[in-house]
C-alpha positions in Angstrom: 0.0 0.0 0.0 2.0 2.9 -1.3 -0.2 6.0 -1.0 -3.7 7.4 -1.3 -5.9 10.4 -1.2 -8.3 9.3 1.5 -11.9 8.7 0.4 -14.1 11.8 1.0 -11.3 13.9 2.4 -8.6 16.3 1.4 -6.0 14.1 3.1 -3.1 12.7 1.1 -1.1 9.9 2.8 2.2 8.8 1.2 0.9 10.4 -2.0 3.1 13.0 -3.8 2.3 12.8 -7.5 0.1 15.9 -7.3 1.1 18.5 -9.8 0.0 22.1 -9.4 -2.5 21.4 -6.6 -0.4 20.3 -3.7 -1.9 23.0 -1.5 -5.4 21.5 -1.8 -4.4 18.6 0.4 -3.1 18.0 3.9 0.0 15.7 3.5 1.0 12.8 5.8 3.9 10.4 5.5 3.8 7.0 7.3 7.4 6.2 6.8 10.4 6.9 4.5 10.9 3.7 2.5 11.5 4.6 -1.2 8.1 3.3 -2.5 6.3 5.7 -0.2 8.1 8.9 -1.2 7.9 8.6 -5.0 7.5 12.2 -6.2 8.7 13.8 -3.0 11.8 15.9 -3.7 13.7 18.7 -2.0 11.6 21.2 -3.9 8.5 20.1 -2.1 6.8 23.2 -0.6 3.8 22.0 1.5 3.8 20.9 5.2 4.3 17.2 5.9 2.9 15.6 9.0 5.0 12.6 10.2 6.9 11.1 13.1 9.9 12.7 14.7 12.3 10.1 13.3 10.8 10.4 9.8 11.1 14.2 10.0 14.8 13.9 10.9 15.4 11.5 7.9 13.4 13.7 5.5 15.6 16.7 6.4 19.0 14.9 6.5 18.6 12.4 3.6 16.1 14.2 1.3 16.7 17.9 1.8 13.1 18.7 2.9 13.0 22.1 4.7 12.7 21.6 8.5 10.0 24.3 8.7 7.7 22.1 6.6 7.9 19.1 8.9 5.1 18.8 11.4 5.8 16.1 14.0 2.9 14.0 15.2 3.6 12.5 18.7 2.4 8.9 19.4 -1.0 8.3 21.1 -1.9 12.0 21.2 -4.9 13.6 19.3 -3.6 16.4 17.1 -6.1 18.9 15.6 -5.3 19.7 11.9 -6.9 22.5 9.9 -8.0 21.9 6.3 -10.0 23.6 3.6 -13.0 21.2 4.2 -12.9 21.6 8.0 -10.7 20.6 11.0 -10.1 17.0 11.9 -8.0 15.1 14.4 -5.2 12.5 13.8 -3.6 10.0 16.2 -0.3 8.1 15.4 0.6 4.6 16.5 3.9 2.7 16.2 3.7 0.5 13.0 6.4 -1.9 14.2 8.0 -1.5 10.8 11.1 0.6 10.1 12.3 3.5 12.3 9.7 6.2 12.5 7.0 4.2 10.8 3.5 5.0 12.1 -0.2 4.1 11.5 -2.7 6.9 11.5 -6.3 7.3 12.8 -8.3 10.2 11.4 -11.5 11.6 12.8 -13.6 14.4 11.3 -16.8 15.4 9.4 -15.8 12.6 6.9 -16.1 10.0 9.7 -13.4 7.8 11.2 -10.5 6.4 9.0 -7.7 4.1 10.1 -4.7 4.0 7.8 -2.2 1.3 8.7 0.5 2.0 6.0 3.2 -0.7 6.1 3.1 -2.5 9.5 4.2 -5.7 11.2 1.3 -7.2 13.0 1.8 -8.5 16.5 -0.3 -8.8 19.7 1.2 -5.6 21.0 0.5 -3.6 17.9 -3.1 -4.8 17.8 -3.6 -4.0 21.5 -2.1 -0.6 21.0 -4.4 0.7 18.3 -7.6 -1.4 18.8 -9.2 1.1 21.3 -9.7 3.6 18.5 -9.3 1.5 15.3 -12.2 -0.7 16.1 -14.5 2.3 15.6 -13.3 3.0 12.1 -15.8 3.5 9.3 -13.0 3.0 6.7 -9.9 0.8 7.0 -6.9 1.2 4.7 -5.2 -2.2 5.3 -1.8 -3.2 3.9 -2.1 -6.8 2.6 1.4 -7.4 1.2 1.8 -10.7 3.0 -1.8 -11.7 3.4 -1.3 -15.3 2.3 -1.5 -18.6 4.1 2.2 -19.3 3.3 3.3 -16.1 4.9 3.5 -17.2 8.6 6.5 -15.4 10.0 8.4 -16.0 13.2 8.6 -13.1 15.6 11.4 -10.6 15.5 13.0 -12.2 18.6 12.9 -15.6 17.0 14.5 -14.2 13.8 17.2 -12.6 15.9 18.0 -15.9 17.6 18.2 -17.7 14.3 20.7 -15.1 13.0 22.7 -15.3 16.2 22.9 -19.1 15.9 24.2 -18.8 12.3 26.9 -16.3 13.1 28.0 -18.2 16.2 28.3 -21.4 14.2 30.9 -19.7 11.9 33.2 -17.9 14.3 36.1 -17.5 11.8 34.1 -16.7 8.6 33.2 -13.3 7.1 29.5 -12.5 7.8 27.7 -10.4 5.2 24.2 -9.1 6.2 22.3 -7.7 3.2 20.2 -4.7 4.2 18.1 -2.0 2.6 18.5 1.7 3.1 16.3 1.7 6.2 14.7 -0.9 8.5 17.2 -3.2 10.2 19.0 -0.9 12.6 17.5 -2.4 15.8 18.4 -5.9 14.6 22.0 -4.9 13.9 22.3 -3.2 17.3 21.0 -6.3 19.1 23.4 -8.5 17.1 26.4 -6.4 18.0 25.5 -6.3 21.7 24.8 -10.0 22.1 27.8 -11.1 20.1 30.0 -8.5 21.6 31.4 -7.8 18.2 31.7 -4.6 16.1 29.5 -4.4 12.9 30.6 -2.4 9.9 27.6 -0.5 8.5 27.2 2.1 5.7 27.8 5.7 6.7 24.1 6.7 6.5 23.2 3.7 8.7 25.9 4.6 11.2 24.7 8.1 11.6 21.1 7.0 12.1 22.1 4.3 14.7 24.0 7.0 16.7 20.7 8.9 16.9 18.6 5.9 17.8 20.9 3.9 20.2 23.4 4.5 23.0 25.8 1.9 21.7 29.3 1.6 20.3 28.9 -1.6 18.4 29.0 0.1 15.0 31.8 1.3 12.8 32.0 2.3 9.1 34.2 1.1 6.2 36.3 4.2 6.6 37.2 3.6 10.2 40.4 1.8 11.2 38.4 -0.4 13.6 38.0 -3.8 11.9 35.3 -6.4 12.0 34.3 -9.7 10.4 30.6 -8.7 10.3 29.5 -6.3 7.5 26.1 -4.9 6.8 26.0 -4.2 3.1 23.3 -2.2 1.3 21.7 -4.1 -1.5 18.6 -4.2 -3.7 16.9 -7.5 -3.0 17.0 -9.2 -6.4 18.8 -12.3 -7.6 21.5 -10.5 -9.4 22.5 -8.5 -6.3 22.6 -11.8 -4.3 24.9 -13.3 -6.9 27.2 -10.3 -6.6 27.3 -10.6 -2.9 28.7 -14.2 -3.3 31.6 -12.8 -5.3 32.8 -10.7 -2.3 34.3 -13.8 -0.6 33.5 -17.4 -1.7 33.5 -18.5 1.9 31.4 -15.7 3.3 28.2 -16.4 5.1 25.4 -14.2 3.5 22.4 -13.4 5.6 19.3 -11.8 4.0 16.9 -10.6 6.7 13.8 -10.1 4.6 10.4 -11.6 3.9 10.5 -10.7 0.2 11.5 -14.1 -1.0 8.9 -16.0 1.0 8.1 -19.2 -0.9 11.1 -18.6 -3.3 14.1 -19.4 -1.0 14.8 -22.6 -3.0 15.4 -20.5 -6.1 18.0 -18.4 -4.3 20.0 -21.4 -2.9 20.1 -23.3 -6.2 
């Protein structure tokens, strides 16, 4: 679910392909993954309502002017003015990448819950149910809505990765990551393994903002490590290229994208 103008409103969520009429809408951003900011450039001139972390990333990584960024705190009703009348919005943690939120809108258009990209869990459901259960309209992400997509919890995934790394104490470990979304996992790995992890510079800077830890370094630092987090687009060619780094390297891909297709990657 990559962006919509909400039914019966002048609210645009993750939707930036509006030429010449940007000012007609009130703009929200659930999170900063690339498929949710298509059309959003440094020349954008309208206010954007988002989380504090997303605001920081928009300014640092995408050159959006700070004065345009309106932070929505979690679990607080915020009154927003619009051309069709005022409405309120509440934000909830989406359990996705850093800064990702779900949004609950209430106004003369009714009650709308917009989940954006989220990772379902008992905690997430309990957090937003007190308001979301009253929604008239639900915008629900169904990316992995399939019987074969039964995923372990994040803690179970972390334990699996720890087991793999501990099983190969002398081997180079390459962890393939996207531009945003695996920072907490990397921090946990470094802390539990008591090892330094080399991360890309933009990841290093964000982790310094998010965590009080010294488990990270960059490729430009003299501090060495056998564990590298490498930015990669998740496609078969990129995975093949990773294998060329070191024939003996252990490559870990923490993603659900290839669910049901893992046999194709390994053959």
